[in-house]
Phi, psi and omega in degrees: 000317178296319180297317179298320179297317180295326180288324183278338185301313179300319180295321179296316179298317180296320179296316178295321178297315180299319179294318180296319179295316181297316180289321182293330183256014178286132181279134174291145181256131177240108178289150181287135175247341179227153178244178182300342177299333178295341177258010180074027184250140170287146182204161173239133175272129187233158174238127186241123177288142178225195184295159173059028176072013180272161180233143183256141174273135184213157171238131171254124176257096186279137174254126184307126174067007181283138180251009180238137182230140172253125177259126187248130179238123182286179179260187183298126179073007181258200182195171176300322181301318183287346177267355182302318180301329179277325184286326185304316180297329178293320177296320181290340176278001175099011177264145164291145178229131175244121175244142179214159175265128174294164178306142180067017178230151175054232183257011179279166177298150175277169176211179186296325177198166176250152178198164177303313178300325178288325171303315181295322176300317180293323175298316178299320178296321179294318179295316180298317178298317180299316182292327178285314189274331185221059184301326181288340182271350184231041173294334169237136188226132175231153180237141176226127178230153180240132174059239177301325176297328176291316177299320178294323179295318177295320179297316179295315185285342184300325183236023183232122184278359187293313185295140174271340178196153180227136173243122180248119181250119173061041177283142171277156184281321189213117180296336177297320179293322178296314180296316180297323178295319178296315182290326179297324179294337178276355179059040177283150172302149185303318182295325180287322177296320179295320178296320179297320178298316178297324180295318179299316179299317178296319183297316183274349177080019181214143170284144182301323181299330182289325186256358183294133176307329175303327180270314185292330180298335180291342185251006180291125183263349181251168177302139185231129173247116175268128180240132181210138178281139181289343180255021180287115179259353177273316176232118184298140174304339178298331178298319179297320180293324178294319177296318179301321181296333182267344182288153180302136180301133178088352182251348187232152173214159181242132175241113180263127183265113183300128174080357183277137175269189185294319183255022183278062179301320182291333177287317178294330179303327180294341182249015188294340178303322178294322179292318179295319179296323177299314179297316181298323179301332183249026169088000178259088185228150178263170182292338182259014190303318187301328182262355188240356188241038178291120182293162177293157175303150185302330183292341181257001185258150176221093185244128176239124182256154174221000000 
């Protein structure tokens, strides 16, 4: 009996560890309560097929006669609805905007788990759907992602020539560091934390080094704007500077938003003119750009180019 217990103990520990990791990293779901009409915007509700037979909930904000589209991807536990305050100024600047909920988020279908690579898969599905369904609206294409959505956007764009420009907001530099920080807070023994990290990599089907923005940023072929709040306590602004250091010279710049925290979408919205101007500089411009994309005064801006 003692021998049987000793044999079963490792399997039991591994099973409990796997369950704890799955529950600990499960994204909270926030269903939509408001639509773009609450911002005075016309919109179309869309359904987008993605991997594993799942379907994504999306809103298309069409701009009359516009041939440029911005695709917006939310962060972990967020939704398209929570990105509306940031997306609305881009639509008012004359760009088409497509917002969607990743799997297991918002109003989209659920799946077994969420991960940065699955966010990227859903982004690819949204871009493919847009090009099939509205080819005239996406002759110029830009991507904007927040947090995990930013990491997924960089991962998607690293080996994809379609985007004309990418905006990454509050991306972390390395998911391994994020995971280790979470596990460290649980005060797990080092060997158990290391085992949990390997389990997460096995579960998502990717090594962290492969999907880390520090790595994917080196392969971005289009202009990249990194945006990060100086008051972000979830992801240090230093992560943005580290990503900038690895990005190709001449293709990336960093815009630091004074006083903005990690989820301060409404704070970043006050600086959206700089983001719109960045897109216009690289050919992704709306018909109303001239009147809607006035950058902030130089005294409030903090731009570092590489």
